[in-house]
C-alpha positions in Angstrom: 110.8 116.3 92.4 114.1 118.0 91.7 117.2 117.9 93.8 116.6 121.3 95.5 113.2 120.1 96.9 114.6 116.8 97.9 117.5 118.4 99.7 115.3 120.9 101.5 112.9 118.1 102.7 115.8 115.9 103.8 117.3 118.8 105.8 114.0 119.5 107.4 113.4 115.9 108.2 116.9 115.6 109.8 116.2 118.7 111.8 113.0 117.3 113.2 114.6 114.0 113.9 117.6 115.6 115.7 115.7 117.8 118.0 112.0 118.1 118.5 110.5 120.9 120.6 111.5 124.4 121.8 113.5 127.2 120.3 116.7 125.1 120.0 114.8 122.7 117.7 113.6 125.6 115.6 117.1 126.8 115.1 118.3 123.3 114.3 115.6 122.8 111.8 116.3 126.2 110.2 120.0 125.5 109.9 119.7 121.9 108.7 116.9 122.9 106.2 119.2 125.6 104.8 122.1 123.2 104.5 119.7 120.7 102.7 118.6 123.4 100.4 122.2 124.4 99.5 123.2 120.7 98.9 120.1 120.3 96.7 120.8 123.4 94.7 124.4 122.2 94.2 123.2 118.8 93.1 120.9 120.5 90.5 123.8 122.6 89.3 122.0 125.8 90.2 124.5 126.9 92.9 127.9 128.2 91.8 130.1 128.4 94.9 133.0 129.9 93.0 130.7 132.9 92.1 129.6 133.3 95.7 133.2 133.2 97.0 134.3 135.6 94.2 131.5 138.1 95.1 132.6 138.0 98.7 136.2 138.6 97.7 135.3 141.5 95.4 133.6 143.4 98.3 136.9 143.5 100.3 
């Protein structure tokens, strides 16, 4: 298992643990799963935050 998958699974598990049931839980799981995915990608070295910030700055 690579860091991206571990991060995604960890974020999803935290989301389920934090709130279980209803639309609010769905949103919590979605947000925490996305954060877990980003942390995992960063840990694997596959996420370059400087490039993302630079791309957003270039659009302005």
